C-alpha positions, 0 to 999 in steps of 0.5 A: 181782213187785210189786204196786202197793197201788192195784191190790192185792187187798183182803187185800193192801191191808189188810196193806199199811194195817196195815204203814204204821200201824205204820211211822208208830208210829200205834196208832189207825191200826193198830186202824182198819186192822185193822178194815178188814182184818177186815171182808173176812172177818167183814162185821161191823157194829161193831168195838171194841178195849178196853185192860184195866185188871187192877187196876180190873177195867175195860175202856177202849174206845180204838177203835170203828168206830161212835164215835157209838154206842160212842165211844173213852174210854168204859169198863165195869166187868167185875169179878165178871162171867162174861165178865170171868172167861172173857175177861180172867182166863182169856184166852179167846175169847168167842163169843156167838151170838143175841140170848140170848147178848148179853142174858146176857152185856152190860149195854149188850144194849139198845144192841147190839140196836138196832144190829141186832147179834145175834152177838159175837166177843171176842178177848183180845190176850195176851202173856207170859200177860198180857191187854192188852185185847180186839178185839170183832167184833159181827155182824148174823147170829146165828150165827159160823162157825169162819172167822169165829173164825179171821179174829177171831182173826188180827185180835187177833193183828194188834193185838198190837203196838198194844197193846204200844205203848200199854203204860205203861212200867215 
């Protein structure tokens, strides 16, 4: 049975949009489609995608679902931070629940609070034991579920081809 994209359930339409972006070799469109696909499960308010520069220990924002508040091109120094060690160096998922966690781990906690965001899932995107970047979801609710974490991790995996396409060639 063939299903038209126009009549496909939202999850299938989301997968189709990601596939179209990759077929067009368009990483930016892939990030946007991954954000939209993940939104069905996470109901997040903000999604950002950051490339990791290991030499500088900085992240550079490649994509933002809210470019007014978090424009692409912005960067953050993560050297010497617990978050940087945990997510970028140890390549572990970070879950921040509640305003105290946001305040403790993010310098821009006031901007996050002003947007009404109270929890975060940061997913390191890793290939061959190398962290290429992160996919980040911020939600207005104070806690996240196991299903939220799984949806975020899947989104990180879906982003891997886009990160690989953006990797400098050696």
